[in-house]
N, C-alpha and C positions, 0 to 999 in steps of 0.2 A: 782259830789259833792265830795269834799275832805273829808279825814278822820276826820279832825277837825269839819267839818260841820255836819257829822254824830253824833258826840258827842253832838253837839248843840241840834239836834232833840231828841237824847236819853234823855238828861237832861230835855228838855221841855215836852216830851210826857210820861216820865216814870210813873207818878202817875195817868194818865188819860186813860179812855177807848177809848175816841175819840183821834185819832192820827192825827196830822197835818204833812203834808209834807213840804218841804222847801218853796214852792211857797205859800202855805196857811199861813204859819207862817209869811212870808214876807208881805203878803197881810194884815195880822192883825197889822203889824207895820207901816202901812201907814195912819191910822186914829184912833182916840180915840174911835169912835163908833164901828169900827171893832175890836179893842183891847178888848172892853167890851164884845164882843161875846165869847171870849175865855180868860177870865181874868187869870185863873191859868197858862195857857201856856205862856201868855205874862209876867206875874209876874215871872215865872221861867226863862224866857229868860233874863229879865232885872235884876233879882236878883241873879241868880245862874251861868249864863254864864259869863266868864271874859269879861270886857268891850272891850278889844282889839279884841276879837273874835266876840263880838256883832257888832262892827264897820265893821270888815271884812265881816260878813254875810250880813249886810245892803248894803255895797258897791257892793257886788256880785249880789245883787238883785235890783240894781239901786235906792236905798234909800240913800239920801244924809245924811251925818253925822249931819248937823244941823237939818234936819227933824227928824232923829232918836232921837236926844237929846230933841227936842220939844215934841215928842211923849212920851218919858220917863218922862219928867216933867209933862205933862198933865195926864199921867197914874198914876204917883205918887200922884198928887193932888187928883185925883179921888179915888184911892185905899187907901190912907193914908200910903202907904209903902214908904220907901226910897230906891232909886236906884242910883248907881254910876253915870250913864249918866245924871241923872236928876239934879245933883248938879250944 
């Protein structure tokens, strides 16, 4: 995993005692039900990680960009938060 992706995990995990590795985070980005199991982590990913890096992370984990955008939109609707990829 590249240096940029380490910063993704640092951003996502920083405030939480439960730490997700890249595979676990990617798994959470594949469905709304999974995202709801770690809402803080997913919210940090969608809201604090730059969108271009979100896309690179998703592609590296075989998540299509349209699927990531759909997850962002669904998570936004569920959480009430706004995220760049959800627009």
